[in-house]
C-alpha positions as CSV (number, residue, x, y, z in Angstrom):
1,M,-118.9,-78.1,55.8
2,T,-118.7,-77.2,59.4
3,T,-116.1,-75.1,61.1
4,T,-114.6,-78.0,63.0
5,T,-114.3,-79.9,59.7
6,T,-112.4,-77.3,57.8
7,L,-110.4,-76.3,60.8
8,F,-109.1,-79.7,61.9
9,G,-109.4,-81.2,58.5
10,G,-107.0,-78.7,57.2
11,A,-104.6,-79.4,59.9
12,V,-104.6,-83.1,59.1
13,L,-104.2,-82.2,55.5
14,A,-101.0,-80.3,56.4
15,A,-99.6,-83.2,58.3
16,L,-100.4,-85.6,55.3
17,I,-98.7,-83.2,52.9
18,Y,-95.7,-82.9,55.2
19,F,-95.1,-86.7,55.6
20,A,-95.7,-87.3,51.9
21,L,-93.0,-84.7,50.9
22,R,-90.7,-86.3,53.6
23,L,-91.2,-89.7,51.7
24,A,-90.4,-87.8,48.6
25,G,-87.0,-86.6,49.9
26,V,-88.0,-82.9,50.0
27,S,-86.0,-80.9,52.5
28,N,-87.4,-80.1,56.0
29,Y,-87.7,-76.4,55.3
30,W,-89.6,-76.7,52.1
31,R,-91.8,-79.5,53.6
32,G,-92.9,-77.0,56.3
33,V,-93.4,-74.2,53.7
34,I,-95.4,-76.3,51.3
35,S,-97.5,-78.1,54.0
36,G,-98.6,-74.9,55.5
37,A,-99.2,-72.9,52.2
38,L,-101.3,-75.5,50.4
39,P,-104.1,-75.8,53.1
40,I,-104.2,-72.0,53.5
41,M,-104.5,-71.5,49.7
42,G,-107.2,-74.2,49.5
43,F,-109.3,-72.7,52.3
44,S,-108.8,-69.2,50.8
45,V,-110.4,-70.5,47.6
46,Y,-113.1,-72.2,49.6
47,S,-113.9,-69.0,51.6
48,M,-114.6,-67.2,48.4
49,H,-117.9,-69.2,48.1
50,H,-118.3,-69.9,51.9
51,W,-117.1,-66.9,53.8
52,P,-116.3,-67.9,57.5
53,G,-116.0,-64.3,58.6
54,G,-112.7,-62.5,59.5
55,D,-112.2,-64.3,62.8
56,G,-112.9,-67.7,61.2
57,M,-110.5,-66.9,58.5
58,A,-107.7,-65.9,60.9
59,L,-108.3,-68.9,63.1
60,H,-107.9,-71.3,60.2
61,I,-104.7,-69.7,58.9
62,A,-103.3,-69.7,62.4
63,L,-103.9,-73.4,63.0
64,Y,-102.6,-74.4,59.4
65,A,-99.4,-72.4,60.1
66,A,-99.0,-73.7,63.6
67,T,-99.3,-77.3,62.5
68,A,-96.7,-76.7,59.7
69,I,-94.3,-75.0,62.0
70,A,-94.7,-77.8,64.7
71,L,-94.0,-80.5,62.0
72,T,-91.1,-78.5,60.7
73,L,-89.5,-78.2,64.3
74,G,-90.2,-81.7,65.1
75,G,-88.6,-82.8,61.7
76,S,-85.5,-80.7,61.9
77,K,-82.1,-82.2,60.8
78,K,-80.9,-82.5,64.3
79,K,-84.0,-84.5,65.1
80,E,-83.7,-86.7,62.0
81,V,-80.2,-87.6,62.8
82,G,-81.1,-88.5,66.3
83,G,-78.6,-86.0,67.9
84,G,-81.0,-84.9,70.6
85,K,-84.6,-84.0,71.5
86,M,-86.4,-80.8,70.5
87,H,-85.9,-78.0,73.3
88,W,-88.8,-77.5,75.5
89,V,-89.1,-73.7,74.6
90,P,-90.2,-74.1,71.0
91,M,-92.4,-77.2,72.1
92,T,-94.1,-75.0,74.7
93,I,-94.7,-72.2,72.2
94,V,-96.1,-74.5,69.5
95,G,-98.3,-76.2,72.2
96,F,-99.7,-73.1,73.5
97,F,-100.8,-72.0,70.0
98,L,-102.4,-75.2,69.2
99,V,-104.3,-75.2,72.5
100,L,-105.3,-71.6,71.8
101,A,-106.5,-72.5,68.3
102,F,-108.5,-75.4,69.7
103,L,-110.3,-73.2,72.3
104,Q,-111.0,-70.6,69.7
105,A,-112.5,-73.2,67.5
106,I,-114.8,-74.2,70.3
107,F,-115.9,-70.6,71.1
108,L,-116.3,-69.9,67.4
109,T,-118.7,-72.9,67.0
110,I,-120.6,-71.9,70.0
111,S,-121.1,-68.4,68.9
112,T,-122.4,-69.4,65.4
113,R,-124.2,-72.5,66.0
114,G,-124.9,-72.4,69.9
115,I,-124.2,-75.0,72.6
116,P,-125.0,-78.6,71.6
117,P,-128.4,-79.7,72.9
118,A,-126.8,-82.5,75.0
119,L,-124.5,-80.1,76.7
120,A,-127.2,-77.3,77.0
121,Q,-129.2,-79.7,79.1
122,W,-126.4,-79.6,81.7
123,V,-125.6,-75.9,81.8
124,M,-128.8,-74.0,80.6
125,P,-131.9,-73.5,82.9
126,N,-134.8,-75.7,81.9
127,A,-133.1,-76.7,78.6
128,A,-134.1,-80.4,79.3
129,H,-137.8,-79.4,79.1
130,K,-137.9,-76.9,76.3
131,V,-135.9,-75.7,73.3
132,V,-133.2,-73.2,74.1
133,Y,-131.4,-71.3,71.3
134,T,-127.9,-70.3,72.4
135,A,-126.4,-69.0,69.2
136,F,-125.8,-65.2,69.1
137,S,-128.9,-63.4,68.1
138,G,-127.7,-60.0,67.4
139,E,-128.2,-56.7,69.4
140,V,-131.1,-56.9,71.8
141,P,-133.1,-53.6,72.5
142,H,-133.7,-52.6,76.1
143,D,-136.0,-49.6,75.7
144,E,-139.6,-49.0,76.3
145,E,-140.6,-50.7,73.1
146,A,-138.7,-53.8,74.1
147,A,-140.8,-54.1,77.2
148,K,-144.0,-53.9,75.2
149,T,-142.6,-56.7,73.0
150,V,-141.9,-58.9,75.9
151,S,-145.5,-58.3,77.3
152,Q,-147.0,-59.1,73.8
153,Y,-144.9,-62.2,73.7
154,M,-146.1,-63.5,77.1
155,H,-149.7,-62.8,76.1
156,K,-149.2,-64.8,72.9
157,T,-147.6,-67.6,74.7
158,Q,-150.5,-67.9,77.1
159,R,-153.0,-67.8,74.3
160,Q,-151.2,-70.6,72.4
161,R,-151.3,-72.7,75.6
162,E,-155.1,-72.1,75.8
163,L,-155.6,-73.1,72.1
164,A,-153.8,-76.5,72.7
165,W,-153.4,-77.1,69.0
166,Q,-151.1,-80.0,68.2
167,V,-148.6,-79.7,65.3
168,E,-146.3,-82.3,63.7
169,V,-143.8,-81.2,61.0
170,S,-141.9,-83.6,58.7
171,G,-139.3,-83.0,56.0
172,L,-137.2,-80.4,57.5
173,D,-134.5,-82.7,59.0
174,H,-133.1,-84.0,55.7
175,M,-132.9,-80.9,53.5
176,Q,-130.1,-80.1,51.3
177,A,-129.0,-76.8,49.8
178,A,-130.2,-76.1,46.3
179,Q,-132.4,-79.1,46.3
180,P,-136.3,-78.8,46.7
181,G,-137.6,-80.7,49.8
182,E,-141.2,-81.7,50.6
183,V,-142.4,-80.4,53.9
184,T,-145.6,-81.5,55.4
185,V,-147.4,-80.1,58.5
186,R,-150.2,-82.0,60.4
187,A,-152.4,-79.9,62.6
188,L,-155.0,-80.8,65.1
189,D,-157.1,-78.6,67.3
190,R,-157.7,-79.1,71.1
191,L,-160.5,-81.8,70.3
192,Q,-158.1,-83.8,68.2
193,Q,-160.0,-82.8,65.2
194,P,-158.2,-81.7,61.9
195,L,-157.3,-78.0,61.8
196,D,-158.8,-77.1,58.4
197,N,-159.0,-73.7,56.7
198,A,-155.9,-72.3,58.1
199,K,-153.0,-70.3,56.7
200,V,-149.8,-72.1,57.2
201,Q,-146.4,-70.4,56.7
202,L,-142.8,-71.3,57.2
203,S,-140.2,-68.6,57.6
204,F,-136.5,-69.1,57.8
205,M,-133.8,-67.0,59.5
206,R,-130.2,-67.4,60.8
207,P,-129.6,-67.9,64.5
208,A,-127.5,-64.8,64.5
209,N,-129.9,-62.6,62.7
210,A,-133.6,-62.1,63.6
211,E,-134.4,-60.9,59.9
212,T,-136.4,-63.3,57.9
213,V,-134.6,-64.5,54.8
214,Q,-137.1,-66.8,53.2
215,V,-140.9,-67.4,53.5
216,A,-142.8,-70.3,52.1
217,E,-146.7,-70.9,52.1
218,L,-147.9,-74.4,52.6
219,S,-151.0,-75.5,50.7
220,P,-153.9,-77.6,52.1
221,A,-153.4,-81.3,51.2
222,G,-156.2,-83.1,53.1
223,A,-157.7,-83.1,56.5
224,G,-155.4,-81.1,58.7
225,L,-152.6,-81.5,56.3
226,Y,-150.5,-78.8,54.7
227,Q,-147.7,-79.3,52.2
228,G,-145.1,-77.4,50.2
229,R,-141.9,-77.7,48.3
230,I,-139.1,-75.6,49.8
231,R,-135.6,-74.8,48.4
232,M,-133.0,-73.4,50.5
233,E,-130.0,-71.9,48.6
234,Q,-127.6,-71.7,51.4
235,P,-126.5,-74.5,53.8
236,G,-125.8,-74.3,57.5
237,Q,-127.7,-73.6,60.7
238,W,-131.3,-72.1,60.2
239,I,-134.2,-71.4,62.5
240,A,-137.5,-72.5,60.8
241,V,-140.5,-70.6,62.2
242,L,-143.8,-72.2,61.7
243,T,-146.9,-69.9,61.8
244,I,-150.5,-71.3,61.7
245,Q,-153.4,-68.9,61.7
246,R,-157.1,-69.6,61.6
247,G,-159.4,-66.6,62.1
248,P,-158.3,-64.6,65.0
249,D,-156.3,-67.5,66.6
250,S,-152.8,-68.2,65.7
251,L,-149.9,-70.5,66.8
252,E,-146.1,-69.9,66.2
253,T,-143.4,-72.5,66.9
254,A,-139.7,-72.6,65.9
255,K,-137.1,-75.3,65.3
256,E,-133.4,-75.4,64.5
257,V,-132.7,-76.8,61.1
258,L,-129.5,-77.9,59.5
259,I,-129.3,-77.5,55.8
260,A,-126.7,-79.9,54.5
261,A,-124.3,-78.7,51.7
262,M,-124.2,-80.5,48.4
């Protein structure tokens, strides 16, 4: 499940629990306590297997608690009797924390998964013409070695343009965690001829970590075709890096992949 699903899904669950307890005749105080405690306990159990990070955990707890508090204040005895409206001060405080939780959810989603492609085309330079990864990629060195790396990258990119190999990848868009999936790569050279006798490899890494987590070799399966069965254990956002090497020439391309949870 995504952060947005668990965050606002838990808030909706807290509201449903609150109104269910209200129909059952439970007092307003205990409605607030139970409706806030149950989603927090449920997410705590969920986080044991899918840890969202300390900031994600705090954000979920804050929103669940704020939702329960807002419902409790809105359903106070004075409100139920109809003796008056809620004072604007508690309404302002609750509204402030709800807006804050919403903004934090947006920032947390962007930091872990990046800006959605449709939005990136509006705010990122050249995003409409090439793939741009906006998720946090970890610490970036700025020393002499880093400058050499940039130079090597530019040289490699120019060489790949000269090769003009054409590559199509299928099977990555509908993968599920803990389920083997068939991935097929079709490669052609600059003359539109099948690219045979090549070494084809898929590497997977997280957007927030440049370290390779899993590597899979694809086997020849016909003229310019390479196939392999890949099993990803963890769901979520991944970067799939395809490397094709034939002799001294090589091509490397990357794609964002979302592995669905079971």
